[in-house]
PyMOL commands that place a pseudoatom at each C-alpha (Angstrom):
pseudoatom trace, name=CA, resn=MET, resi=1, chain=A, elem=C, hetatm=0, pos=[-67.360, 23.398, -77.414]
pseudoatom trace, name=CA, resn=GLN, resi=2, chain=A, elem=C, hetatm=0, pos=[-65.363, 21.119, -74.843]
pseudoatom trace, name=CA, resn=ASP, resi=3, chain=A, elem=C, hetatm=0, pos=[-68.257, 21.728, -72.230]
pseudoatom trace, name=CA, resn=ALA, resi=4, chain=A, elem=C, hetatm=0, pos=[-70.939, 20.868, -74.821]
pseudoatom trace, name=CA, resn=LEU, resi=5, chain=A, elem=C, hetatm=0, pos=[-68.612, 17.543, -75.439]
pseudoatom trace, name=CA, resn=PHE, resi=6, chain=A, elem=C, hetatm=0, pos=[-67.760, 16.679, -71.683]
pseudoatom trace, name=CA, resn=GLY, resi=7, chain=A, elem=C, hetatm=0, pos=[-72.025, 17.558, -71.368]
pseudoatom trace, name=CA, resn=PHE, resi=8, chain=A, elem=C, hetatm=0, pos=[-72.593, 14.921, -73.978]
pseudoatom trace, name=CA, resn=ILE, resi=9, chain=A, elem=C, hetatm=0, pos=[-70.008, 11.990, -72.502]
pseudoatom trace, name=CA, resn=SER, resi=10, chain=A, elem=C, hetatm=0, pos=[-71.486, 13.336, -68.638]
pseudoatom trace, name=CA, resn=LYS, resi=11, chain=A, elem=C, hetatm=0, pos=[-74.697, 11.076, -70.008]
pseudoatom trace, name=CA, resn=TYR, resi=12, chain=A, elem=C, hetatm=0, pos=[-72.687, 7.869, -70.177]
pseudoatom trace, name=CA, resn=VAL, resi=13, chain=A, elem=C, hetatm=0, pos=[-69.632, 8.350, -68.007]
pseudoatom trace, name=CA, resn=GLN, resi=14, chain=A, elem=C, hetatm=0, pos=[-68.163, 10.832, -65.159]
pseudoatom trace, name=CA, resn=LEU, resi=15, chain=A, elem=C, hetatm=0, pos=[-64.747, 12.045, -65.735]
pseudoatom trace, name=CA, resn=THR, resi=16, chain=A, elem=C, hetatm=0, pos=[-61.916, 12.630, -63.719]
pseudoatom trace, name=CA, resn=GLU, resi=17, chain=A, elem=C, hetatm=0, pos=[-59.584, 16.153, -64.735]
pseudoatom trace, name=CA, resn=GLU, resi=18, chain=A, elem=C, hetatm=0, pos=[-57.065, 13.954, -66.089]
pseudoatom trace, name=CA, resn=GLU, resi=19, chain=A, elem=C, hetatm=0, pos=[-59.849, 12.324, -68.046]
pseudoatom trace, name=CA, resn=LYS, resi=20, chain=A, elem=C, hetatm=0, pos=[-60.577, 15.494, -69.567]
pseudoatom trace, name=CA, resn=ASN, resi=21, chain=A, elem=C, hetatm=0, pos=[-57.362, 16.808, -69.866]
pseudoatom trace, name=CA, resn=ALA, resi=22, chain=A, elem=C, hetatm=0, pos=[-56.273, 13.687, -71.711]
pseudoatom trace, name=CA, resn=ILE, resi=23, chain=A, elem=C, hetatm=0, pos=[-58.882, 14.818, -74.236]
pseudoatom trace, name=CA, resn=ILE, resi=24, chain=A, elem=C, hetatm=0, pos=[-58.073, 18.536, -74.451]
pseudoatom trace, name=CA, resn=SER, resi=25, chain=A, elem=C, hetatm=0, pos=[-54.068, 17.466, -75.102]
pseudoatom trace, name=CA, resn=LEU, resi=26, chain=A, elem=C, hetatm=0, pos=[-55.283, 14.929, -78.101]
pseudoatom trace, name=CA, resn=ASP, resi=27, chain=A, elem=C, hetatm=0, pos=[-56.051, 17.868, -80.638]
pseudoatom trace, name=CA, resn=ILE, resi=28, chain=A, elem=C, hetatm=0, pos=[-59.115, 16.283, -81.990]
pseudoatom trace, name=CA, resn=PHE, resi=29, chain=A, elem=C, hetatm=0, pos=[-60.982, 19.548, -81.965]
pseudoatom trace, name=CA, resn=HIS, resi=30, chain=A, elem=C, hetatm=0, pos=[-61.406, 21.017, -85.747]
pseudoatom trace, name=CA, resn=SER, resi=31, chain=A, elem=C, hetatm=0, pos=[-62.913, 24.296, -87.363]
pseudoatom trace, name=CA, resn=VAL, resi=32, chain=A, elem=C, hetatm=0, pos=[-63.807, 22.907, -91.082]
pseudoatom trace, name=CA, resn=LYS, resi=33, chain=A, elem=C, hetatm=0, pos=[-65.227, 24.922, -93.894]
pseudoatom trace, name=CA, resn=LYS, resi=34, chain=A, elem=C, hetatm=0, pos=[-68.845, 24.447, -95.328]
pseudoatom trace, name=CA, resn=GLY, resi=35, chain=A, elem=C, hetatm=0, pos=[-67.821, 22.550, -98.525]
pseudoatom trace, name=CA, resn=THR, resi=36, chain=A, elem=C, hetatm=0, pos=[-65.341, 20.761, -97.445]
pseudoatom trace, name=CA, resn=VAL, resi=37, chain=A, elem=C, hetatm=0, pos=[-64.881, 16.824, -97.973]
pseudoatom trace, name=CA, resn=LEU, resi=38, chain=A, elem=C, hetatm=0, pos=[-63.551, 14.977, -95.215]
pseudoatom trace, name=CA, resn=LEU, resi=39, chain=A, elem=C, hetatm=0, pos=[-64.005, 11.883, -97.393]
pseudoatom trace, name=CA, resn=GLN, resi=40, chain=A, elem=C, hetatm=0, pos=[-63.824, 10.630, -100.938]
pseudoatom trace, name=CA, resn=GLU, resi=41, chain=A, elem=C, hetatm=0, pos=[-64.910, 7.478, -102.145]
pseudoatom trace, name=CA, resn=GLY, resi=42, chain=A, elem=C, hetatm=0, pos=[-62.328, 5.066, -103.036]
pseudoatom trace, name=CA, resn=GLN, resi=43, chain=A, elem=C, hetatm=0, pos=[-60.212, 7.106, -100.207]
pseudoatom trace, name=CA, resn=LYS, resi=44, chain=A, elem=C, hetatm=0, pos=[-58.967, 4.709, -97.009]
pseudoatom trace, name=CA, resn=SER, resi=45, chain=A, elem=C, hetatm=0, pos=[-59.394, 6.014, -93.633]
pseudoatom trace, name=CA, resn=LYS, resi=46, chain=A, elem=C, hetatm=0, pos=[-58.780, 6.225, -90.009]
pseudoatom trace, name=CA, resn=GLU, resi=47, chain=A, elem=C, hetatm=0, pos=[-60.890, 8.952, -88.792]
pseudoatom trace, name=CA, resn=SER, resi=48, chain=A, elem=C, hetatm=0, pos=[-64.295, 9.024, -86.865]
pseudoatom trace, name=CA, resn=TYR, resi=49, chain=A, elem=C, hetatm=0, pos=[-65.635, 12.392, -86.634]
pseudoatom trace, name=CA, resn=PHE, resi=50, chain=A, elem=C, hetatm=0, pos=[-68.641, 13.972, -83.238]
pseudoatom trace, name=CA, resn=VAL, resi=51, chain=A, elem=C, hetatm=0, pos=[-70.117, 17.140, -84.906]
pseudoatom trace, name=CA, resn=LEU, resi=52, chain=A, elem=C, hetatm=0, pos=[-70.230, 19.737, -82.059]
pseudoatom trace, name=CA, resn=LYS, resi=53, chain=A, elem=C, hetatm=0, pos=[-71.780, 22.296, -84.263]
pseudoatom trace, name=CA, resn=GLY, resi=54, chain=A, elem=C, hetatm=0, pos=[-72.671, 21.973, -87.799]
pseudoatom trace, name=CA, resn=CYS, resi=55, chain=A, elem=C, hetatm=0, pos=[-74.173, 19.859, -90.449]
pseudoatom trace, name=CA, resn=ILE, resi=56, chain=A, elem=C, hetatm=0, pos=[-71.886, 16.779, -92.645]
pseudoatom trace, name=CA, resn=ARG, resi=57, chain=A, elem=C, hetatm=0, pos=[-73.439, 14.208, -94.894]
pseudoatom trace, name=CA, resn=THR, resi=58, chain=A, elem=C, hetatm=0, pos=[-73.083, 11.161, -96.584]
pseudoatom trace, name=CA, resn=TYR, resi=59, chain=A, elem=C, hetatm=0, pos=[-73.616, 10.580, -100.260]
pseudoatom trace, name=CA, resn=TYR, resi=60, chain=A, elem=C, hetatm=0, pos=[-72.818, 8.382, -103.002]
pseudoatom trace, name=CA, resn=VAL, resi=61, chain=A, elem=C, hetatm=0, pos=[-72.375, 9.529, -106.237]
pseudoatom trace, name=CA, resn=LEU, resi=62, chain=A, elem=C, hetatm=0, pos=[-74.001, 6.733, -109.218]
pseudoatom trace, name=CA, resn=ASP, resi=63, chain=A, elem=C, hetatm=0, pos=[-73.919, 7.472, -112.418]
pseudoatom trace, name=CA, resn=GLY, resi=64, chain=A, elem=C, hetatm=0, pos=[-72.848, 10.879, -112.143]
pseudoatom trace, name=CA, resn=GLU, resi=65, chain=A, elem=C, hetatm=0, pos=[-75.725, 11.732, -109.210]
pseudoatom trace, name=CA, resn=GLU, resi=66, chain=A, elem=C, hetatm=0, pos=[-75.461, 12.882, -105.850]
pseudoatom trace, name=CA, resn=LYS, resi=67, chain=A, elem=C, hetatm=0, pos=[-77.287, 10.397, -103.356]
pseudoatom trace, name=CA, resn=THR, resi=68, chain=A, elem=C, hetatm=0, pos=[-77.344, 11.439, -99.805]
pseudoatom trace, name=CA, resn=THR, resi=69, chain=A, elem=C, hetatm=0, pos=[-77.942, 8.743, -97.332]
pseudoatom trace, name=CA, resn=ALA, resi=70, chain=A, elem=C, hetatm=0, pos=[-77.830, 10.586, -93.621]
pseudoatom trace, name=CA, resn=PHE, resi=71, chain=A, elem=C, hetatm=0, pos=[-76.828, 13.733, -92.469]
pseudoatom trace, name=CA, resn=TYR, resi=72, chain=A, elem=C, hetatm=0, pos=[-74.940, 14.262, -89.232]
pseudoatom trace, name=CA, resn=THR, resi=73, chain=A, elem=C, hetatm=0, pos=[-75.269, 17.196, -87.140]
pseudoatom trace, name=CA, resn=GLU, resi=74, chain=A, elem=C, hetatm=0, pos=[-74.845, 18.660, -83.498]
pseudoatom trace, name=CA, resn=MET, resi=75, chain=A, elem=C, hetatm=0, pos=[-74.043, 15.976, -81.044]
pseudoatom trace, name=CA, resn=ASP, resi=76, chain=A, elem=C, hetatm=0, pos=[-74.048, 12.980, -83.582]
pseudoatom trace, name=CA, resn=ALA, resi=77, chain=A, elem=C, hetatm=0, pos=[-71.123, 10.806, -84.305]
pseudoatom trace, name=CA, resn=LEU, resi=78, chain=A, elem=C, hetatm=0, pos=[-69.967, 8.759, -87.421]
pseudoatom trace, name=CA, resn=THR, resi=79, chain=A, elem=C, hetatm=0, pos=[-67.445, 6.382, -88.043]
pseudoatom trace, name=CA, resn=PRO, resi=80, chain=A, elem=C, hetatm=0, pos=[-67.527, 5.223, -91.952]
pseudoatom trace, name=CA, resn=PRO, resi=81, chain=A, elem=C, hetatm=0, pos=[-67.474, 1.860, -92.496]
pseudoatom trace, name=CA, resn=CYS, resi=82, chain=A, elem=C, hetatm=0, pos=[-64.100, 1.882, -94.167]
pseudoatom trace, name=CA, resn=VAL, resi=83, chain=A, elem=C, hetatm=0, pos=[-62.354, 2.751, -90.391]
pseudoatom trace, name=CA, resn=VAL, resi=84, chain=A, elem=C, hetatm=0, pos=[-63.830, -0.795, -89.316]
pseudoatom trace, name=CA, resn=SER, resi=85, chain=A, elem=C, hetatm=0, pos=[-62.916, -2.633, -92.821]
pseudoatom trace, name=CA, resn=LYS, resi=86, chain=A, elem=C, hetatm=0, pos=[-59.967, -1.048, -93.907]
pseudoatom trace, name=CA, resn=THR, resi=87, chain=A, elem=C, hetatm=0, pos=[-60.964, -0.675, -97.247]
pseudoatom trace, name=CA, resn=PRO, resi=88, chain=A, elem=C, hetatm=0, pos=[-61.286, 2.559, -99.494]
pseudoatom trace, name=CA, resn=SER, resi=89, chain=A, elem=C, hetatm=0, pos=[-64.716, 4.717, -98.453]
pseudoatom trace, name=CA, resn=GLU, resi=90, chain=A, elem=C, hetatm=0, pos=[-67.732, 3.166, -100.977]
pseudoatom trace, name=CA, resn=TYR, resi=91, chain=A, elem=C, hetatm=0, pos=[-69.157, 7.188, -100.240]
pseudoatom trace, name=CA, resn=TYR, resi=92, chain=A, elem=C, hetatm=0, pos=[-68.551, 11.147, -99.494]
pseudoatom trace, name=CA, resn=VAL, resi=93, chain=A, elem=C, hetatm=0, pos=[-68.392, 12.731, -96.479]
pseudoatom trace, name=CA, resn=SER, resi=94, chain=A, elem=C, hetatm=0, pos=[-68.161, 16.705, -96.870]
pseudoatom trace, name=CA, resn=CYS, resi=95, chain=A, elem=C, hetatm=0, pos=[-69.109, 19.553, -94.685]
pseudoatom trace, name=CA, resn=LEU, resi=96, chain=A, elem=C, hetatm=0, pos=[-72.853, 21.265, -95.345]
pseudoatom trace, name=CA, resn=GLU, resi=97, chain=A, elem=C, hetatm=0, pos=[-72.222, 23.699, -92.864]
pseudoatom trace, name=CA, resn=ASP, resi=98, chain=A, elem=C, hetatm=0, pos=[-68.565, 25.515, -91.161]
pseudoatom trace, name=CA, resn=CYS, resi=99, chain=A, elem=C, hetatm=0, pos=[-68.246, 23.089, -88.591]
pseudoatom trace, name=CA, resn=ILE, resi=100, chain=A, elem=C, hetatm=0, pos=[-66.764, 22.356, -85.461]
pseudoatom trace, name=CA, resn=LEU, resi=101, chain=A, elem=C, hetatm=0, pos=[-65.923, 18.519, -85.843]
pseudoatom trace, name=CA, resn=LEU, resi=102, chain=A, elem=C, hetatm=0, pos=[-63.699, 16.362, -82.995]
pseudoatom trace, name=CA, resn=ILE, resi=103, chain=A, elem=C, hetatm=0, pos=[-61.517, 14.004, -85.261]
pseudoatom trace, name=CA, resn=SER, resi=104, chain=A, elem=C, hetatm=0, pos=[-60.266, 11.135, -83.633]
pseudoatom trace, name=CA, resn=ASN, resi=105, chain=A, elem=C, hetatm=0, pos=[-58.464, 8.193, -85.529]
pseudoatom trace, name=CA, resn=SER, resi=106, chain=A, elem=C, hetatm=0, pos=[-58.837, 4.473, -84.669]
pseudoatom trace, name=CA, resn=ASP, resi=107, chain=A, elem=C, hetatm=0, pos=[-54.451, 4.276, -83.586]
pseudoatom trace, name=CA, resn=MET, resi=108, chain=A, elem=C, hetatm=0, pos=[-55.939, 7.245, -81.461]
pseudoatom trace, name=CA, resn=GLU, resi=109, chain=A, elem=C, hetatm=0, pos=[-58.670, 5.204, -79.920]
pseudoatom trace, name=CA, resn=VAL, resi=110, chain=A, elem=C, hetatm=0, pos=[-56.271, 2.414, -79.011]
pseudoatom trace, name=CA, resn=VAL, resi=111, chain=A, elem=C, hetatm=0, pos=[-54.227, 4.591, -77.175]
pseudoatom trace, name=CA, resn=ILE, resi=112, chain=A, elem=C, hetatm=0, pos=[-56.706, 6.006, -75.020]
pseudoatom trace, name=CA, resn=ASN, resi=113, chain=A, elem=C, hetatm=0, pos=[-59.553, 3.320, -74.606]
pseudoatom trace, name=CA, resn=GLN, resi=114, chain=A, elem=C, hetatm=0, pos=[-56.299, 1.527, -72.812]
pseudoatom trace, name=CA, resn=LYS, resi=115, chain=A, elem=C, hetatm=0, pos=[-55.356, 4.174, -70.661]
pseudoatom trace, name=CA, resn=PHE, resi=116, chain=A, elem=C, hetatm=0, pos=[-58.810, 4.776, -69.579]
pseudoatom trace, name=CA, resn=PRO, resi=117, chain=A, elem=C, hetatm=0, pos=[-60.870, 1.473, -69.839]
pseudoatom trace, name=CA, resn=LYS, resi=118, chain=A, elem=C, hetatm=0, pos=[-64.220, 3.726, -69.528]
pseudoatom trace, name=CA, resn=PHE, resi=119, chain=A, elem=C, hetatm=0, pos=[-64.004, 5.179, -73.087]
pseudoatom trace, name=CA, resn=GLU, resi=120, chain=A, elem=C, hetatm=0, pos=[-64.662, 2.105, -74.235]
pseudoatom trace, name=CA, resn=THR, resi=121, chain=A, elem=C, hetatm=0, pos=[-67.461, 1.326, -71.940]
pseudoatom trace, name=CA, resn=MET, resi=122, chain=A, elem=C, hetatm=0, pos=[-68.746, 4.671, -73.235]
pseudoatom trace, name=CA, resn=CYS, resi=123, chain=A, elem=C, hetatm=0, pos=[-68.409, 3.894, -76.972]
pseudoatom trace, name=CA, resn=ARG, resi=124, chain=A, elem=C, hetatm=0, pos=[-69.616, 0.318, -76.439]
pseudoatom trace, name=CA, resn=VAL, resi=125, chain=A, elem=C, hetatm=0, pos=[-72.738, 1.605, -75.358]
pseudoatom trace, name=CA, resn=LEU, resi=126, chain=A, elem=C, hetatm=0, pos=[-73.085, 4.681, -78.148]
pseudoatom trace, name=CA, resn=SER, resi=127, chain=A, elem=C, hetatm=0, pos=[-72.276, 2.096, -81.085]
pseudoatom trace, name=CA, resn=GLU, resi=128, chain=A, elem=C, hetatm=0, pos=[-74.914, -0.031, -79.634]
pseudoatom trace, name=CA, resn=GLU, resi=129, chain=A, elem=C, hetatm=0, pos=[-77.191, 2.910, -79.970]
pseudoatom trace, name=CA, resn=LEU, resi=130, chain=A, elem=C, hetatm=0, pos=[-76.490, 4.158, -82.548]
pseudoatom trace, name=CA, resn=LEU, resi=131, chain=A, elem=C, hetatm=0, pos=[-76.864, 0.533, -84.333]
pseudoatom trace, name=CA, resn=ALA, resi=132, chain=A, elem=C, hetatm=0, pos=[-80.303, 0.719, -82.993]
pseudoatom trace, name=CA, resn=LYS, resi=133, chain=A, elem=C, hetatm=0, pos=[-81.415, 4.107, -84.318]
pseudoatom trace, name=CA, resn=GLN, resi=134, chain=A, elem=C, hetatm=0, pos=[-80.192, 3.197, -87.698]
pseudoatom trace, name=CA, resn=ARG, resi=135, chain=A, elem=C, hetatm=0, pos=[-82.180, 0.007, -87.609]
pseudoatom trace, name=CA, resn=ILE, resi=136, chain=A, elem=C, hetatm=0, pos=[-85.309, 1.750, -86.689]
pseudoatom trace, name=CA, resn=ASP, resi=137, chain=A, elem=C, hetatm=0, pos=[-84.560, 4.996, -89.478]
pseudoatom trace, name=CA, resn=PHE, resi=138, chain=A, elem=C, hetatm=0, pos=[-83.792, 2.046, -91.763]
pseudoatom trace, name=CA, resn=ASP, resi=139, chain=A, elem=C, hetatm=0, pos=[-86.736, -0.120, -91.281]
pseudoatom trace, name=CA, resn=GLU, resi=140, chain=A, elem=C, hetatm=0, pos=[-89.201, 3.386, -91.548]
pseudoatom trace, name=CA, resn=PHE, resi=141, chain=A, elem=C, hetatm=0, pos=[-87.642, 4.344, -94.768]
pseudoatom trace, name=CA, resn=LYS, resi=142, chain=A, elem=C, hetatm=0, pos=[-88.289, 0.716, -96.176]
pseudoatom trace, name=CA, resn=THR, resi=143, chain=A, elem=C, hetatm=0, pos=[-92.086, 0.867, -94.801]
pseudoatom trace, name=CA, resn=SER, resi=144, chain=A, elem=C, hetatm=0, pos=[-92.974, 4.306, -95.678]
pseudoatom trace, name=CA, resn=SER, resi=145, chain=A, elem=C, hetatm=0, pos=[-94.112, 6.241, -98.657]
pseudoatom trace, name=CA, resn=PRO, resi=146, chain=A, elem=C, hetatm=0, pos=[-92.279, 9.457, -99.223]
pseudoatom trace, name=CA, resn=GLU, resi=147, chain=A, elem=C, hetatm=0, pos=[-95.265, 11.728, -97.921]
pseudoatom trace, name=CA, resn=GLN, resi=148, chain=A, elem=C, hetatm=0, pos=[-94.097, 9.599, -94.440]
pseudoatom trace, name=CA, resn=ARG, resi=149, chain=A, elem=C, hetatm=0, pos=[-90.581, 9.943, -95.071]
pseudoatom trace, name=CA, resn=TYR, resi=150, chain=A, elem=C, hetatm=0, pos=[-90.790, 13.785, -94.928]
pseudoatom trace, name=CA, resn=LEU, resi=151, chain=A, elem=C, hetatm=0, pos=[-93.556, 14.252, -92.502]
pseudoatom trace, name=CA, resn=ASN, resi=152, chain=A, elem=C, hetatm=0, pos=[-90.908, 11.926, -90.276]
pseudoatom trace, name=CA, resn=LEU, resi=153, chain=A, elem=C, hetatm=0, pos=[-88.113, 14.195, -91.053]
pseudoatom trace, name=CA, resn=VAL, resi=154, chain=A, elem=C, hetatm=0, pos=[-90.295, 16.908, -90.107]
pseudoatom trace, name=CA, resn=GLU, resi=155, chain=A, elem=C, hetatm=0, pos=[-91.423, 15.596, -86.780]
pseudoatom trace, name=CA, resn=LYS, resi=156, chain=A, elem=C, hetatm=0, pos=[-87.960, 14.185, -85.527]
pseudoatom trace, name=CA, resn=ARG, resi=157, chain=A, elem=C, hetatm=0, pos=[-85.365, 16.355, -87.495]
pseudoatom trace, name=CA, resn=PRO, resi=158, chain=A, elem=C, hetatm=0, pos=[-86.961, 19.830, -88.387]
pseudoatom trace, name=CA, resn=ASP, resi=159, chain=A, elem=C, hetatm=0, pos=[-83.767, 21.960, -88.433]
pseudoatom trace, name=CA, resn=LEU, resi=160, chain=A, elem=C, hetatm=0, pos=[-82.649, 19.807, -91.486]
pseudoatom trace, name=CA, resn=ILE, resi=161, chain=A, elem=C, hetatm=0, pos=[-85.548, 21.147, -93.670]
pseudoatom trace, name=CA, resn=GLN, resi=162, chain=A, elem=C, hetatm=0, pos=[-83.917, 24.775, -92.982]
pseudoatom trace, name=CA, resn=ARG, resi=163, chain=A, elem=C, hetatm=0, pos=[-80.240, 23.813, -92.861]
pseudoatom trace, name=CA, resn=VAL, resi=164, chain=A, elem=C, hetatm=0, pos=[-79.879, 21.231, -95.946]
pseudoatom trace, name=CA, resn=PRO, resi=165, chain=A, elem=C, hetatm=0, pos=[-80.681, 22.538, -99.580]
pseudoatom trace, name=CA, resn=GLN, resi=166, chain=A, elem=C, hetatm=0, pos=[-84.029, 20.875, -100.588]
pseudoatom trace, name=CA, resn=HIS, resi=167, chain=A, elem=C, hetatm=0, pos=[-82.096, 18.987, -103.374]
pseudoatom trace, name=CA, resn=GLN, resi=168, chain=A, elem=C, hetatm=0, pos=[-80.056, 17.200, -100.994]
pseudoatom trace, name=CA, resn=LEU, resi=169, chain=A, elem=C, hetatm=0, pos=[-83.560, 16.619, -98.654]
pseudoatom trace, name=CA, resn=ALA, resi=170, chain=A, elem=C, hetatm=0, pos=[-85.520, 15.601, -101.869]
pseudoatom trace, name=CA, resn=SER, resi=171, chain=A, elem=C, hetatm=0, pos=[-81.867, 12.478, -102.465]
pseudoatom trace, name=CA, resn=TYR, resi=172, chain=A, elem=C, hetatm=0, pos=[-82.221, 12.063, -98.710]
pseudoatom trace, name=CA, resn=LEU, resi=173, chain=A, elem=C, hetatm=0, pos=[-85.559, 11.104, -99.320]
pseudoatom trace, name=CA, resn=GLY, resi=174, chain=A, elem=C, hetatm=0, pos=[-85.589, 9.099, -102.161]
pseudoatom trace, name=CA, resn=ILE, resi=175, chain=A, elem=C, hetatm=0, pos=[-87.408, 11.343, -104.379]
pseudoatom trace, name=CA, resn=LYS, resi=176, chain=A, elem=C, hetatm=0, pos=[-87.029, 13.873, -106.962]
pseudoatom trace, name=CA, resn=PRO, resi=177, chain=A, elem=C, hetatm=0, pos=[-86.561, 17.505, -105.802]
pseudoatom trace, name=CA, resn=GLN, resi=178, chain=A, elem=C, hetatm=0, pos=[-89.366, 18.466, -107.851]
pseudoatom trace, name=CA, resn=SER, resi=179, chain=A, elem=C, hetatm=0, pos=[-91.484, 15.400, -106.317]
pseudoatom trace, name=CA, resn=LEU, resi=180, chain=A, elem=C, hetatm=0, pos=[-90.489, 16.839, -102.590]
pseudoatom trace, name=CA, resn=SER, resi=181, chain=A, elem=C, hetatm=0, pos=[-91.922, 20.287, -103.976]
pseudoatom trace, name=CA, resn=ARG, resi=182, chain=A, elem=C, hetatm=0, pos=[-95.344, 18.761, -105.180]
pseudoatom trace, name=CA, resn=LEU, resi=183, chain=A, elem=C, hetatm=0, pos=[-95.518, 16.639, -101.887]
pseudoatom trace, name=CA, resn=ARG, resi=184, chain=A, elem=C, hetatm=0, pos=[-94.646, 19.797, -99.468]
pseudoatom trace, name=CA, resn=ALA, resi=185, chain=A, elem=C, hetatm=0, pos=[-97.577, 21.710, -101.386]
pseudoatom trace, name=CA, resn=ARG, resi=186, chain=A, elem=C, hetatm=0, pos=[-100.158, 18.887, -100.830]
pseudoatom trace, name=CA, resn=ILE, resi=187, chain=A, elem=C, hetatm=0, pos=[-99.574, 19.189, -97.166]
pseudoatom trace, name=CA, resn=LEU, resi=188, chain=A, elem=C, hetatm=0, pos=[-99.851, 22.436, -96.840]
pseudoatom trace, name=CA, resn=GLU, resi=189, chain=A, elem=C, hetatm=0, pos=[-103.311, 22.050, -99.033]
pseudoatom trace, name=CA, resn=LYS, resi=190, chain=A, elem=C, hetatm=0, pos=[-104.132, 19.589, -96.706]
pseudoatom trace, name=CA, resn=LYS, resi=191, chain=A, elem=C, hetatm=0, pos=[-103.578, 21.900, -93.801]
pseudoatom trace, name=CA, resn=GLY, resi=192, chain=A, elem=C, hetatm=0, pos=[-105.124, 24.360, -94.967]
for i in range(1, 192): cmd.bond("trace and resi %d" % i, "trace and resi %d" % (i + 1))
show_as sticks, trace
zoom trace
């Protein structure tokens, strides 16, 4: 898993052996079981997550119903807004699969960034890329029909169709599970 992480990092910065060893020494690699809730609504946290293997999801519970807002899979990073704002979380983060996560905390990041300034540069670039991607995703979601959202998902993240329970996919797309079933049937009919 370390090789996967270092391969990802090498797209942004080149690490020396000392820097690689510094990362390994942090004890940030964690195996987490499917179903584990990493963050609960109302909880304060300093932890950020980087998915090396598996799938995590963010969701709100509104009127007793879960509303999925995002899925994070291999090589995706998540810093919950509550980490930055230092306020209680407004949503949940849980593991949909057994995961191998890199879990860091804001205190640890400050120390590493001071010792190795290139990490701060890399994190800034990653943050800018993530912000741009989220903006595009948000705009696409707001301007598309449920069918277009589903087709976008099939095109951009086909793995989620197999990995995520249908009711959570439907919630993510902003529709009811029954509507997703009908939508899939319509799409298959059009292709047939």
